[in-house]
C-alpha positions as CSV (number, residue, x, y, z in Angstrom):
1,X,7.6,30.6,-74.1
2,X,8.0,28.3,-71.1
3,X,10.5,25.5,-71.2
4,X,12.1,23.0,-68.9
5,X,9.4,22.7,-66.2
6,X,9.4,19.8,-63.7
7,X,6.1,19.1,-61.9
8,X,6.3,16.8,-58.9
9,X,3.1,15.4,-57.3
10,X,2.3,13.0,-54.5
11,X,-1.1,11.7,-55.3
12,X,-3.3,8.9,-54.2
13,X,-2.8,5.8,-56.3
14,X,-6.1,5.8,-58.1
15,X,-7.4,6.9,-61.5
16,X,-9.4,9.8,-60.0
17,X,-6.3,11.5,-58.6
18,X,-4.5,11.1,-62.0
19,X,-7.6,12.6,-63.7
20,X,-7.5,15.6,-61.4
21,X,-3.9,16.2,-62.2
22,X,-4.7,15.9,-66.0
23,X,-7.5,18.5,-65.6
24,X,-5.1,20.8,-63.9
25,X,-2.6,20.7,-66.8
26,X,-5.5,21.2,-69.3
27,X,-6.7,24.2,-67.4
28,X,-3.2,25.7,-67.5
29,X,-3.0,25.1,-71.3
30,X,-6.4,26.7,-71.9
31,X,-5.6,29.8,-69.8
32,X,-2.0,30.3,-71.1
33,X,-2.3,28.9,-74.7
34,X,0.8,26.9,-73.8
35,X,0.6,23.2,-74.3
36,X,3.2,20.6,-73.4
37,X,5.0,19.0,-76.3
38,X,4.6,15.2,-76.2
39,X,7.9,14.8,-78.1
40,X,9.8,16.6,-75.3
41,X,7.8,15.5,-72.3
42,X,7.9,12.4,-70.1
43,X,6.1,11.0,-67.0
44,X,8.3,9.5,-64.3
45,X,6.8,7.0,-61.9
46,X,8.1,6.1,-58.4
47,X,9.0,2.5,-57.7
48,X,6.0,2.3,-55.4
49,X,3.4,3.4,-57.9
50,X,0.5,1.0,-57.8
51,X,-1.2,2.2,-61.0
52,X,0.1,0.7,-64.3
53,X,1.7,2.9,-66.9
54,X,-1.1,2.0,-69.3
55,X,-3.7,3.5,-66.8
56,X,-1.8,6.7,-66.5
57,X,-1.2,7.0,-70.3
58,X,-5.0,7.0,-70.8
59,X,-5.0,10.5,-69.3
60,X,-1.6,11.8,-70.6
61,X,-0.2,11.4,-74.1
62,X,3.4,11.6,-72.7
63,X,5.5,8.4,-72.8
64,X,6.7,6.9,-69.5
65,X,10.3,8.1,-69.1
66,X,13.3,6.5,-67.4
67,X,16.0,8.1,-65.3
68,X,18.2,9.9,-65.8
69,X,16.4,13.0,-66.9
70,X,17.8,14.4,-70.1
71,X,18.4,18.0,-71.2
72,X,18.8,18.6,-74.9
73,X,19.3,14.8,-75.2
74,X,22.2,14.8,-72.7
75,X,21.6,13.0,-69.4
76,X,21.8,15.1,-66.3
77,X,24.2,13.1,-64.2
78,X,27.3,13.8,-62.2
79,X,29.1,10.6,-62.9
80,X,30.7,9.5,-66.2
81,X,28.5,8.7,-69.2
82,X,27.9,5.0,-69.9
83,X,27.4,3.5,-73.3
84,X,23.7,3.0,-72.6
85,X,23.4,6.7,-71.7
86,X,24.6,7.5,-75.2
87,X,22.3,5.2,-77.2
88,X,20.1,8.2,-78.2
89,X,23.1,9.8,-79.8
90,X,24.1,6.7,-81.7
91,X,20.5,6.2,-82.9
92,X,20.4,9.8,-84.0
93,X,23.4,9.3,-86.3
94,X,22.0,6.0,-87.6
95,X,18.7,7.7,-88.4
96,X,20.4,10.5,-90.2
97,X,22.3,8.1,-92.4
98,X,19.2,6.1,-92.9
99,X,17.5,9.1,-94.4
100,X,20.2,9.3,-97.1
101,X,20.4,5.6,-98.1
102,X,17.8,6.0,-100.8
103,X,19.7,8.8,-102.5
104,X,22.4,8.4,-105.1
105,X,25.3,9.8,-103.3
106,X,28.8,9.8,-104.8
107,X,31.9,9.0,-102.8
108,X,32.8,12.7,-102.8
109,X,29.3,13.5,-101.6
110,X,29.5,11.1,-98.7
111,X,32.9,12.6,-97.7
112,X,31.3,16.0,-97.7
113,X,28.3,14.9,-95.6
114,X,30.6,13.2,-93.1
115,X,32.6,16.4,-92.7
116,X,29.7,18.8,-92.6
117,X,26.9,16.8,-90.9
118,X,27.9,13.5,-89.2
119,X,31.1,14.9,-87.6
120,X,29.1,17.7,-86.0
121,X,26.1,15.8,-84.6
122,X,27.8,14.8,-81.4
123,X,29.3,18.3,-80.7
124,X,26.9,19.3,-77.9
125,X,27.5,16.0,-76.1
126,X,31.3,16.2,-76.6
127,X,31.4,19.8,-75.3
128,X,29.8,18.7,-72.0
129,X,31.2,15.2,-71.4
130,X,34.2,13.0,-72.2
131,X,32.3,10.4,-74.2
132,X,33.1,6.7,-73.5
133,X,35.6,5.2,-75.9
134,X,33.0,2.5,-76.8
135,X,30.6,5.2,-78.0
136,X,33.2,7.0,-80.0
137,X,34.2,3.7,-81.6
138,X,30.5,2.9,-82.4
139,X,30.0,6.3,-84.0
140,X,33.2,6.0,-86.1
141,X,32.2,2.5,-87.2
142,X,28.8,3.8,-88.4
143,X,30.5,6.7,-90.2
144,X,33.2,4.4,-91.6
145,X,30.6,2.1,-93.2
146,X,28.7,5.0,-94.6
147,X,31.9,6.3,-96.2
148,X,32.8,3.0,-98.0
149,X,29.3,1.6,-98.7
150,X,26.7,4.3,-98.3
151,X,24.9,2.8,-95.2
152,X,25.7,1.9,-91.6
153,X,25.1,-1.8,-91.4
154,X,27.3,-3.6,-93.9
155,X,30.8,-3.8,-95.4
156,X,34.3,-3.6,-94.0
157,X,37.0,-0.9,-93.8
158,X,39.2,-0.5,-96.8
159,X,41.8,1.7,-95.1
160,X,42.7,2.2,-91.5
161,X,40.5,4.9,-89.9
162,X,43.6,6.6,-88.4
163,X,44.9,7.1,-92.0
164,X,41.5,8.4,-93.1
165,X,41.6,11.0,-90.3
166,X,45.0,12.4,-91.4
167,X,45.1,15.9,-92.9
168,X,44.7,16.0,-96.7
169,X,48.3,17.2,-97.1
170,X,49.3,14.1,-95.2
171,X,47.4,11.7,-97.4
172,X,44.2,11.5,-95.5
173,X,40.7,12.8,-96.1
174,X,40.8,15.4,-93.4
175,X,37.9,13.8,-91.4
176,X,38.5,14.7,-87.8
177,X,39.0,11.9,-85.2
178,X,36.0,12.0,-82.9
179,X,38.2,11.2,-79.9
180,X,40.6,14.1,-80.7
181,X,37.6,16.3,-81.3
182,X,36.0,15.4,-77.9
183,X,39.1,16.5,-76.1
184,X,39.4,19.7,-78.2
185,X,35.8,20.7,-77.4
186,X,36.3,20.2,-73.7
187,X,39.4,22.5,-73.7
188,X,38.8,24.8,-76.6
189,X,38.5,28.0,-74.6
190,X,41.9,27.7,-72.9
191,X,43.6,26.4,-76.1
192,X,42.4,29.4,-78.1
193,X,43.7,31.8,-75.5
194,X,47.0,29.9,-75.1
195,X,47.7,30.0,-78.8
196,X,47.2,33.8,-78.8
197,X,49.4,34.3,-75.8
198,X,52.1,32.0,-77.3
199,X,52.2,34.1,-80.5
200,X,53.1,37.1,-78.3
201,X,56.0,35.5,-76.6
202,X,54.3,34.2,-73.5
203,X,55.6,30.8,-72.4
204,X,52.7,28.4,-72.0
205,X,52.7,25.1,-70.2
206,X,49.8,22.6,-70.4
207,X,49.2,19.9,-67.9
208,X,47.5,16.8,-69.3
209,X,47.4,13.0,-68.6
210,X,50.0,11.0,-70.5
211,X,47.5,9.3,-72.8
212,X,46.1,12.6,-74.0
213,X,49.4,14.3,-75.0
214,X,49.7,13.0,-78.6
215,X,46.0,13.9,-79.3
216,X,46.4,17.5,-78.3
217,X,49.8,18.4,-79.8
218,X,48.4,19.4,-83.2
219,X,45.9,21.8,-81.7
220,X,48.4,23.9,-79.8
221,X,51.1,26.3,-80.9
222,X,54.3,24.2,-81.5
223,X,56.2,26.2,-78.8
224,X,53.6,25.4,-76.1
225,X,55.0,23.0,-73.6
226,X,52.8,20.0,-72.8
227,X,53.6,18.4,-69.5
228,X,52.3,14.8,-69.0
229,X,50.8,13.8,-65.7
230,X,51.2,10.3,-64.3
231,X,48.0,8.9,-62.9
232,X,49.1,7.1,-59.6
233,X,48.1,3.5,-59.1
234,X,45.0,2.8,-57.0
235,X,43.8,-0.6,-56.0
236,X,41.0,-1.7,-58.3
237,X,41.8,0.8,-61.0
238,X,43.1,-0.7,-64.2
239,X,46.4,0.8,-65.3
240,X,46.7,2.9,-68.4
241,X,43.3,4.7,-68.1
242,X,43.6,8.5,-68.4
243,X,39.9,9.3,-68.2
244,X,36.6,7.8,-67.2
245,X,35.7,6.3,-70.6
246,X,35.3,2.5,-70.4
247,X,35.4,2.5,-66.6
248,X,32.5,1.1,-64.6
249,X,30.9,3.4,-62.0
250,X,33.1,1.9,-59.2
251,X,36.3,2.3,-61.2
252,X,35.3,5.9,-62.1
253,X,35.1,6.7,-58.3
254,X,38.6,5.2,-58.0
255,X,39.8,7.4,-60.7
256,X,38.6,10.4,-58.7
257,X,40.7,9.1,-55.8
258,X,43.6,8.9,-58.2
259,X,43.0,12.5,-59.3
260,X,43.0,13.7,-55.7
261,X,46.3,11.9,-55.3
262,X,47.7,13.9,-58.3
263,X,47.4,17.2,-56.4
264,X,50.9,16.8,-54.8
265,X,52.3,15.9,-58.3
266,X,50.7,19.1,-59.7
267,X,51.9,21.1,-56.8
268,X,55.4,19.8,-57.2
269,X,55.3,20.7,-61.0
270,X,54.0,24.1,-60.2
271,X,56.7,24.6,-57.6
272,X,59.4,23.6,-60.2
273,X,58.0,25.7,-63.0
274,X,57.2,28.6,-60.7
275,X,54.9,30.3,-63.3
276,X,53.7,33.8,-62.8
277,X,50.0,32.6,-63.3
278,X,47.8,29.6,-63.4
279,X,44.8,29.9,-65.7
280,X,41.7,27.8,-64.9
281,X,37.9,27.9,-65.5
282,X,35.3,27.9,-62.9
283,X,35.1,24.1,-62.5
284,X,38.6,23.6,-60.9
285,X,37.8,24.9,-57.4
286,X,41.0,23.6,-55.7
287,X,43.5,25.5,-58.0
288,X,43.3,28.9,-56.3
289,X,44.2,27.6,-52.8
290,X,47.0,25.3,-54.1
291,X,48.5,28.1,-56.2
292,X,48.2,30.6,-53.3
293,X,50.2,28.3,-51.0
294,X,53.0,28.4,-53.6
295,X,52.8,32.2,-54.0
296,X,51.4,31.8,-57.6
297,X,48.7,34.0,-58.8
298,X,45.5,32.5,-60.4
299,X,43.4,33.7,-63.3
300,X,39.8,32.7,-63.7
301,X,39.1,32.6,-67.5
302,X,35.3,33.2,-67.7
303,X,33.2,31.7,-70.4
304,X,30.4,34.2,-69.8
305,X,30.2,37.8,-70.9
306,X,30.6,40.6,-68.4
307,X,26.9,41.4,-68.3
308,X,25.9,37.8,-67.4
309,X,28.7,37.6,-64.8
310,X,27.7,40.9,-63.2
311,X,24.1,39.7,-62.6
312,X,25.2,36.8,-60.3
313,X,24.5,37.8,-56.7
314,X,27.6,38.2,-54.5
315,X,26.1,36.2,-51.6
316,X,23.2,33.8,-51.7
317,X,21.7,32.6,-48.5
318,X,18.7,30.8,-50.1
319,X,17.4,29.7,-53.4
320,X,16.2,32.9,-55.2
321,X,12.7,33.6,-56.4
322,X,11.8,34.8,-59.9
323,X,10.8,38.2,-58.5
324,X,14.2,38.5,-56.7
325,X,16.1,37.7,-59.9
326,X,14.1,40.2,-61.9
327,X,15.6,43.1,-59.9
328,X,19.2,44.1,-60.6
329,X,21.4,45.1,-57.6
330,X,20.9,48.6,-56.2
331,X,24.4,49.6,-57.4
332,X,24.1,48.0,-60.8
333,X,25.2,50.2,-63.8
334,X,22.6,52.6,-65.1
335,X,22.3,51.1,-68.6
336,X,19.4,49.9,-70.8
337,X,19.2,46.8,-68.6
338,X,17.2,48.0,-65.5
339,X,15.6,44.6,-64.8
340,X,15.1,41.1,-66.1
341,X,11.8,40.2,-67.8
342,X,9.8,37.4,-66.1
343,X,10.6,34.8,-68.7
344,X,14.3,35.7,-68.6
345,X,14.4,35.4,-64.8
346,X,12.6,32.1,-64.9
347,X,15.2,30.7,-67.2
348,X,18.0,32.1,-65.1
349,X,16.9,29.9,-62.2
350,X,18.8,27.0,-63.7
351,X,22.1,28.6,-62.7
352,X,21.2,28.0,-59.0
353,X,20.1,24.4,-59.4
354,X,22.1,21.5,-58.0
355,X,21.8,18.1,-59.7
356,X,22.5,15.0,-57.7
357,X,24.2,17.0,-54.9
358,X,26.8,18.5,-57.3
359,X,27.6,22.2,-56.8
360,X,25.4,24.5,-58.9
361,X,26.9,26.7,-61.7
362,X,26.4,29.6,-59.3
363,X,28.4,27.8,-56.5
364,X,31.2,27.1,-58.9
365,X,31.4,30.5,-60.5
366,X,31.1,32.3,-57.2
367,X,33.9,30.3,-55.7
368,X,36.1,30.9,-58.7
369,X,35.4,34.7,-58.8
370,X,36.1,35.1,-55.1
371,X,39.2,32.8,-54.9
372,X,41.2,33.9,-58.0
373,X,43.8,36.7,-58.2
374,X,42.6,38.0,-61.5
375,X,39.4,37.7,-63.5
376,X,39.8,37.4,-67.3
377,X,36.9,38.0,-69.7
378,X,36.4,37.5,-73.5
379,X,35.1,41.0,-74.0
380,X,36.2,44.6,-74.3
381,X,35.4,48.1,-72.9
382,X,34.1,49.1,-76.3
383,X,31.2,46.6,-75.8
384,X,30.8,46.2,-72.0
385,X,32.5,49.0,-70.1
386,X,29.8,49.6,-67.4
387,X,29.7,45.9,-66.5
388,X,33.5,45.5,-66.5
389,X,33.8,48.5,-64.1
390,X,31.0,47.1,-61.9
391,X,32.9,43.7,-61.6
392,X,36.0,45.6,-60.6
393,X,34.2,47.5,-57.9
394,X,32.5,44.5,-56.3
395,X,35.3,42.0,-56.5
396,X,38.1,44.5,-55.8
397,X,40.6,42.7,-58.0
398,X,42.0,43.1,-61.5
399,X,39.5,42.4,-64.3
400,X,41.5,41.8,-67.6
401,X,40.2,41.6,-71.1
402,X,41.1,39.2,-73.9
403,X,38.8,40.9,-76.4
404,X,35.9,39.3,-78.3
405,X,36.6,36.1,-80.3
406,X,36.4,37.0,-84.0
407,X,36.1,33.9,-86.2
408,X,38.5,33.3,-89.1
409,X,36.9,33.1,-92.6
410,X,36.1,29.5,-93.5
411,X,38.3,28.1,-96.3
412,X,35.6,25.8,-97.7
413,X,33.1,27.2,-100.2
414,X,29.3,27.1,-99.9
415,X,27.6,24.0,-101.2
416,X,26.5,24.5,-104.8
417,X,22.9,23.6,-103.9
418,X,22.6,26.6,-101.6
419,X,24.8,28.9,-103.6
420,X,22.7,28.4,-106.7
421,X,19.5,29.1,-104.8
422,X,20.9,32.3,-103.1
423,X,22.4,33.5,-106.4
424,X,18.8,34.1,-107.7
425,X,18.1,37.0,-105.4
426,X,19.2,40.7,-105.2
427,X,22.1,41.7,-102.9
428,X,21.2,41.9,-99.2
429,X,17.6,40.8,-99.8
430,X,17.5,37.3,-98.2
431,X,16.6,36.6,-94.6
432,X,18.6,33.7,-93.0
433,X,17.1,32.3,-89.9
434,X,18.5,29.7,-87.5
435,X,18.5,29.0,-83.7
436,X,21.4,26.7,-83.1
437,X,21.6,22.9,-83.3
438,X,20.1,22.2,-79.9
439,X,17.1,24.6,-79.9
440,X,13.7,23.1,-80.8
441,X,10.8,25.5,-81.4
442,X,7.3,24.3,-80.5
443,X,4.5,24.2,-83.1
444,X,3.1,27.6,-82.2
445,X,6.5,29.3,-82.4
446,X,7.2,27.6,-85.8
447,X,3.8,28.8,-87.2
448,X,4.2,32.4,-86.0
449,X,7.8,32.5,-87.2
450,X,6.9,31.1,-90.7
451,X,3.9,33.5,-91.1
452,X,5.9,36.5,-89.9
453,X,8.6,35.7,-92.5
454,X,5.9,35.3,-95.2
455,X,4.4,38.7,-94.3
456,X,7.7,40.5,-95.0
457,X,7.5,39.6,-98.7
458,X,11.3,38.9,-98.6
459,X,13.0,35.7,-99.7
460,X,14.1,33.6,-96.7
461,X,16.2,30.5,-95.7
462,X,15.1,28.9,-92.4
463,X,16.8,26.1,-90.5
464,X,14.6,24.3,-88.0
465,X,15.8,21.5,-85.8
466,X,13.9,18.7,-84.0
467,X,14.6,16.1,-81.4
468,X,16.5,13.0,-82.6
469,X,13.6,10.6,-82.0
470,X,11.4,12.2,-84.7
471,X,11.4,12.4,-88.5
472,X,12.6,16.0,-88.9
473,X,11.1,16.5,-92.4
474,X,7.7,15.0,-91.4
475,X,7.6,17.0,-88.2
476,X,8.5,20.1,-90.1
477,X,5.7,19.7,-92.6
478,X,3.2,18.9,-89.8
479,X,4.1,21.9,-87.8
480,X,4.2,24.5,-90.6
481,X,0.9,26.4,-91.4
482,X,-1.4,24.7,-93.8
483,X,-0.5,25.6,-97.4
484,X,2.6,27.5,-96.4
485,X,5.2,25.5,-98.4
486,X,3.1,25.9,-101.6
487,X,2.6,29.6,-101.0
488,X,6.4,30.3,-100.6
489,X,7.7,27.9,-103.1
490,X,10.6,29.4,-105.0
491,X,11.0,32.2,-102.5
492,X,11.4,30.4,-99.2
493,X,13.4,27.4,-98.1
494,X,12.8,25.5,-94.9
495,X,15.7,23.1,-94.0
496,X,16.7,21.0,-91.0
497,X,20.1,19.9,-89.7
498,X,23.5,21.4,-90.0
499,X,24.2,24.0,-92.7
500,X,27.2,26.1,-93.5
501,X,26.1,29.1,-91.5
502,X,29.3,31.2,-91.9
503,X,29.3,30.8,-95.6
504,X,25.6,31.5,-96.0
505,X,25.9,34.7,-94.0
506,X,28.9,35.7,-96.2
507,X,26.8,35.3,-99.4
508,X,26.1,38.6,-101.2
509,X,22.3,38.1,-101.3
510,X,21.9,37.5,-97.5
511,X,21.1,40.8,-95.7
512,X,19.3,39.8,-92.5
513,X,20.0,37.2,-89.8
514,X,17.2,36.2,-87.5
515,X,18.9,34.2,-84.7
516,X,19.0,33.0,-81.1
517,X,21.6,35.6,-80.1
518,X,24.4,33.0,-79.5
519,X,27.4,35.3,-79.3
520,X,29.4,33.7,-82.1
521,X,26.4,33.9,-84.4
522,X,26.0,37.6,-83.5
523,X,29.6,38.3,-84.3
524,X,29.4,36.4,-87.6
525,X,26.4,38.4,-88.7
526,X,28.1,41.8,-87.9
527,X,31.2,40.7,-89.7
528,X,29.2,40.0,-92.8
529,X,27.0,43.1,-92.8
530,X,23.8,41.2,-92.0
531,X,21.2,43.1,-90.1
532,X,20.5,41.4,-86.7
533,X,17.1,40.4,-85.6
534,X,17.3,38.4,-82.3
535,X,14.9,35.9,-80.8
536,X,16.9,34.4,-77.8
537,X,15.8,31.1,-76.4
538,X,17.7,30.5,-73.2
539,X,20.4,31.4,-70.6
540,X,23.1,33.8,-71.8
541,X,21.4,34.3,-75.1
542,X,19.0,36.7,-73.3
543,X,21.9,38.8,-72.0
544,X,23.7,38.8,-75.4
545,X,20.5,40.1,-77.0
546,X,20.0,42.7,-74.3
547,X,23.6,43.9,-74.7
548,X,23.5,44.1,-78.5
549,X,20.0,45.5,-78.9
550,X,19.9,47.7,-75.8
551,X,23.4,49.0,-75.0
552,X,25.1,48.8,-78.4
553,X,21.9,49.3,-80.4
554,X,23.5,47.2,-83.2
555,X,20.5,44.9,-83.7
556,X,16.8,44.6,-82.8
557,X,14.9,42.1,-80.6
558,X,11.6,40.6,-81.5
559,X,8.9,41.9,-79.1
560,X,7.6,39.3,-76.7
561,X,5.1,38.9,-73.9
562,X,6.7,39.5,-70.5
563,X,5.2,36.6,-68.5
564,X,6.0,33.8,-70.9
565,X,8.1,35.1,-73.9
566,X,5.3,34.6,-76.4
567,X,5.7,36.2,-79.8
568,X,3.4,36.5,-82.8
569,X,3.8,36.8,-86.6
570,X,3.3,40.6,-86.5
571,X,6.2,40.8,-84.0
572,X,8.5,38.9,-86.4
573,X,7.4,41.1,-89.3
574,X,7.8,44.3,-87.4
575,X,11.3,43.5,-86.2
576,X,12.6,42.5,-89.7
577,X,11.0,45.5,-91.4
578,X,12.6,47.9,-88.9
579,X,16.1,47.0,-90.1
580,X,15.4,45.9,-93.7
581,X,12.9,48.6,-95.0
582,X,13.0,51.5,-92.6
583,X,16.6,52.4,-93.2
584,X,16.1,56.1,-92.8
585,X,13.8,55.9,-89.7
586,X,14.5,54.8,-86.2
587,X,15.5,52.3,-84.9
588,X,16.7,51.1,-88.3
589,X,19.0,54.0,-89.1
590,X,20.8,53.9,-85.8
591,X,21.1,50.1,-85.8
592,X,22.7,50.1,-89.3
593,X,25.1,53.0,-88.3
594,X,26.1,51.3,-85.0
595,X,26.6,47.9,-86.6
596,X,28.8,49.4,-89.2
597,X,31.0,51.0,-86.5
598,X,31.1,47.8,-84.6
599,X,32.2,45.8,-87.7
600,X,35.0,48.3,-88.4
601,X,36.2,47.8,-84.8
602,X,36.0,44.0,-85.0
603,X,37.7,43.5,-88.4
604,X,40.7,45.8,-87.4
605,X,43.5,43.3,-87.1
606,X,45.6,45.9,-85.3
607,X,42.9,46.3,-82.6
608,X,42.5,42.6,-82.2
609,X,46.3,42.2,-81.8
610,X,46.4,45.0,-79.3
611,X,44.0,43.2,-77.0
612,X,46.5,40.4,-76.5
613,X,49.5,42.8,-76.3
614,X,47.6,44.8,-73.7
615,X,46.7,41.7,-71.8
616,X,50.3,40.5,-71.7
617,X,51.5,43.9,-70.4
618,X,48.8,44.0,-67.7
619,X,49.7,40.5,-66.5
620,X,53.4,41.4,-66.5
621,X,52.6,44.4,-64.3
622,X,50.5,42.3,-61.9
623,X,53.3,39.7,-61.7
624,X,55.8,42.5,-61.1
625,X,58.1,41.7,-64.0
626,X,59.5,43.9,-66.7
627,X,58.2,43.6,-70.3
628,X,59.6,40.7,-72.2
629,X,60.8,38.9,-69.1
């Protein structure tokens, strides 16, 4: 598999040069069997292009794109998002509601769809950007009309939306405010850790702009102190704005000026509080120096696992090549990971890319790792000891562990539709398959996956997702092998969109999970005794997979071609059979035994509690204070 390729050409402005370019892409497709997906590809023309778009489109079937370039639907820009940037997201929600308008949905059914589907469609965007208030209002208006009238283009509100978004015990419907959810997603990692630390007697203080305080109170431990920050006045910046939403580009730049002016304010507060530590993620590059000037230690709370972090080169004098990234450092731990595959290294290049002059992910992470007093990881020695020790040896500073994040059981039950279908099958016989909400397989991958599942003879439940600008059901039927749906009727389900993953994995009939190796998904599978078959698609998923299948031997990876990540139906079939049928043979026997041991470790509440207790003690020792001080 090859994804996210940008080809830049300077050609003569005549049809012949465009024809030659087209022939080159066709030659590549014929030699590699990889063909560009027109639904995910665009042509971008310079402002000086003399050929018309119609002339170029005669050779290529790609639509003419407009800047900014988008990744997974989200524009790659360094400034704030505008409302126009977010129009694809708004249309995506409108399209989804439009697909339901011909169905007879009860009021209760609409509430359930809002909670389970509509409220989650913006999550990827909201986890990357603070969305403009105008966009959040537009989305809530669409959802509000669907709630009361079953569509998105008529009617009026019967109850204030703020009351609808109250918890059920407070008289609301429990629908989350999109604005509050946006803030929660941007800060969820630090909030989760702060709540755990608070429960063990650690005093936590959160800095936040005044306008955000009321929105985040309910998400933190009640004993957590929230300290409001005052945004200083700047000529040209409207008063009362606590983030970049609803500011024009010039005003957004002025807000950055205001944020720079807040550094003395934050420094004064830190001086008054005199905390033992300041926790930050890799994006806040100025915190370590400020805290150091005050004699305060800093903790980089990494969002990556130890393996991924340890693969980042210490010093980078030039942009790395794929061959350079394939080789692990000479002093790298002697584990199952001796090198990266070609397709893994190619994907890893994005870490070193800078967009619009902004520091790359590598620049930010490297600066944070080198500048902080302590590195804090969401992992444990039981899972990543060699890489943790390696990080300690190369950075020569404490590397502390918060333990893996184990999800709490979901209180809501599985939808009757899926529960009834799953109830028809024997215990641990169903294969559940999903790849995350923002991963789109190409036609060949869908066909090989479907045929591989069919070859196992086991019942299966597959979730496939598609770009927002296409009809998901029509695209699914087009991409699946001819006659496939008829052959597997009654034994196989192909769905699209959001599903209750945690509840499905917990169902008694589900025994295998074929997934993208997102770490939360891996943990959920292990917690529910589902055999893991992994088919990672991007970035840290590759390393999660290598860790679980290689070092821990608690799952299997689908075999793929080194140069491009291609897999076939037999590769899918073989991987599933190794853990579902060959329970007394290797690797199936070892995988089952190791997964069982890992589950026992993860579900042990005492072990999980000890992670935080141990973390608190280590931080106390580093700070030079006695326990409980």
